[in-house]
N, C-alpha and C positions, 0 to 999 in steps of 0.2 A: 677530289680536287674541288676547290671552291669555284663559284660562278660569279659572273658580273652582277647578278641579282644580289648575292651576298654582299658585295662591295657597295652596291647602291643602298642597301639597308644600313650599312655601317656609316656611310657618308650622311645619310638622313639623320641618324642619331647625333653625329658630330655637329651637324648644322643646327639642330633644334635643341640639343641637350635634354631631350624628352623622348621616351619610347612611344607615348601616345601620339604626340605631334609627328614624330617620324613615321609612324604607321599611317597617319592621315595623308601625308604628302607622298607616301609610297603606294597609297590605294590598297592597303592590306589591313587585316585586323592586327591588333597589338600582339596577340599570341603568335600569329604567323611571323611577325617581324622579330619578336623575341626568340623564337625557335631558329630563325635564320641567323641571327647574331650568335646564338649558342653553337650552332652547327659550324659557323665560320671559325669560332674560337677553338672548337674541338679539332677541326681539321688542321688548323695551324699549330695547335698545341700551346697556345699562349692566351693570356687575358688581354683583351682589347679595351674593355669598358669596365669602370668601377661603378657599381650600383649601390645606392643607399635609399632609405625611404624618402629622403628629401632631395637628392641630387643624382645626376647621371654625368659622368665625366670620362674622358678618354684616359687610358694609361699613357705614359710617355711613348711606349712602343706603339700603342694604338694611334697616336698622333702621327707618327712616322708612316704607318701603314695607310692612314687616311690620305696623306699627301701623295703616296704612290698610287693609291686607288683612284684619286681624282685624275691623275695623269693617264692611268690605264683606261678609264672610262672615256676620257677625251679622245684617246687613240682609237677606241672602239667606234666612237661616233664618227671620227674622220674616215674610218673604213666604210661605214654605212654611207657617208656623204660622197665618198669616192665612187662607190658603186652607183649611187643615184645620179651623180653628176655624169657618169659615163653614159647613162641611159638618156638623160636630158637635163643638163645643168641649168637651163633657162626656165625651168618650171618648178613649182613647189613653193614652200615657205622660205622667206628670207627675213631674218631678224636683224634689223638695222638699228644701231644705237647712234644717237646724235646729241651733241651738247645743246642746251636750250638757247644759246645765242646764235645758232646756225640752223638747226632743224626746222623750226617754224617759218623761217624766212627763205629757205631754199627748197625743201622737199615739196611743198604744195605746188610750186611753179614747175617742178620737174616731173611730177606724177603723170601728167598727160603724155609726155614723151616716153616715160617708162612703161606705162600701160599699153601704148601703141606698139612699142618694140617687143615687149615681153608680156603678152596677154595671159600667159599661164603662170605668171609669177605673183605670189601673194606676199605683200610687203607688210611687215609688222614693225612699227617705229616705237622706240623707247628713248626717252630723254633722261640723261643722267650727266653727272659731272665727269670730267675727263678721266680721273683716276678710276672711277667705277666702271666706265666704259671699257677701259683697257683691261681691267680685271675680268670683266664679263666676257670680253673677247678671248682672252687667254684661257678662261675656264670653260669655254664652249657655250656659254649662255647666249652669246651674240655671234653673228656670222661676219658682220661688217660694221665699222664705226666711222662716223663723220665728225672730225675734230679739227682743232686749229693748232698750228705750231707757231712758236717753238714750244716743244714739250718732249720729254724723254719717252719714246715709244719702244725702246728696246729693239727686239729683232723683227718687229712687225713689218710687213710689206706696205709701202706707202705709194699712193698715187696723188700727185699734186693736182689740185683743181684750179685755184685762182688765189690772187692776193686780195685781201680785204682791208682797205684803209679806213679812216675815221673822219667824222665831222664833229665840230663843236656845237653842242646844243646849249643855247642861252635863253633866259626868260624873255617873254614877249616885250616887257617894258624896259629891259636893260639896254644901254647904249649899244648900237650896232658896231661890232668891231670894224675898225678902219682898214685892217689888213687881214690876210689869211695866214695859215700856218701857225708856228709856235708863238709868234708875236701876238696873235689874237688870243691864244690860250693864256698867255702870261698875265694879261690884265683882266681876265674874264671873271674871276672870283673863285669861290670854294668849289673844288672838283669832287663831285659825288660819283661813286662807282659801285659796282656789284660787290657783294660780300666775298670774303676770302673763300676759296674753293672753286670759284668760277675762274677758268683760265683767262677769260676776257679781262678780269680785274688786273691780272698780272700783265697781260699784253698791253692794256691801255696805259699802265704806268711805264711801260717800256716803249711807248710810241715815240718818245724823244729820249733815248737812252743816255744822252749826254747832258740832259737838263734836270734830272732828279725831280720829276713831277711829284707833288704832294697831294695825298688824298684827304678829304674831310673825314677824320676818324670818328666823328660823332654820328655818322649815318652811313649805312650800307644797305643796298637794295637786293632783293632776291630775283628781280627780273628787270629787263630793259623797259618794259611797260611802266613799272613803278618809277624808274628813273625819269622817264619822260614826264610823268605826272608831277613829280617833285620839282622838276625844272620849270614846268608850266606855272607852278605856284610861286615861283621866284625864290626858291630855297637854295639855289646853287646852279652849277653848270655840270655838264657831263660830256663824255666822248661816246658817240654812237657809231657802230660799224656801218660802213656803206651798205652792206648787205641788208641790214635791218631798215635803214632809211629808204632804200630803193623798194623794199617790200611794203612800205607805207606805215611804218611804226609811228610817225609823227603826223600823219595825214589828218587826224582828228584833234590835234593839239594846236597850241599857238606858239610853240617854241620856235626860235630862230636858229637856222643852221648856217655855219660858216665852214667852208672847206678847209681841210688840213692836208694839203698835198705833200708836205714834207714829213708827215708822220710815218714812222716805221710800221708797215702793215703786218697783220697776222696772215699766216699761210693756211688756207683751208684745204684739208686733205681727206681722202678715204684711206682706211687702214684695215688690213686683214691678217690672219695668221699665215706664216710662211708655209708654202706647199699646200695651201688650201685647194681642194678639188674644184672649187668654183672660181678660181683666180681669173679665168678668161671672162666669166660673166661680170666680175667686179671691175675689170678694166673697161668693159663696155658701159657699165653704169657710171663709171667715172667720166667717160666721154659725154654721156647724156647730161650729167650735172654741169659739166663745162658748157655745153651747148645751151642749157637752160639759163645759166648765169649770163652768157653772151647775149642771148635773146632779150633778157631783161635790160641789159645795158643799152642795146640798140633801140628798144622800145622807149626807154627814158630819154635817150638822146633825141629821138624823133619828136618827143613832146616838148623838149626844151626850146 
């Protein structure tokens, strides 16, 4: 009978298309990995990998078996997680993924609360686009993700945290809008947004779903910090989420902010795999993130 180790070798080859790199990420020698693949093929009685001097590729059957192997290894990890969670679900490593327009503006403020309540928890944060985060969660690379809706999350469990509206950022020497809301946006100028792939780009364009907002197609930024810098130089205007504004993203710039209370907000949520062994912990973390955001709101209100 083949083992999980055999399947790990096969997946490593599938991911790298190289026996040498697959051996490196599997922490074994290349002969050991090659022997493991050969043993797996012998036990199954089929060819899984086609080898030439220049390339390594899966056979059609090999691709099907790799897909099943990934699911099987994820199930095995869930068994380990279930046993560990039964012992103490609130300790150990937690791999949290977050989109770049939320993670840096929410997690630092929430960390003191998390560390106080869960001193045995080791949090590892990874920032990626929403599609990559969902793929990583489903593949078992991540335990929990922090994203914004609307977005198709499939069968994932969702804990709603808060709504995140927008403010209009305009250059310092531009005429100050005489109104708030969409009327201020309509006359503001070229709307600069993040590049495609950032869900905030789609959400910002949907802030007024009945108005068909137009983006300046000659420019797209990779970060909110870049957008703020471009607005400061008078090159256009942008929409900034309240979360980032409250965290101080414009504190060192000269941009002007105008509230957009009638904009359709994005929904900030935590998501995890159905039937996760640590679902109880994730619900508690969701509550801490809500508390952290509420404290930030109260603090800013007190300063106003």
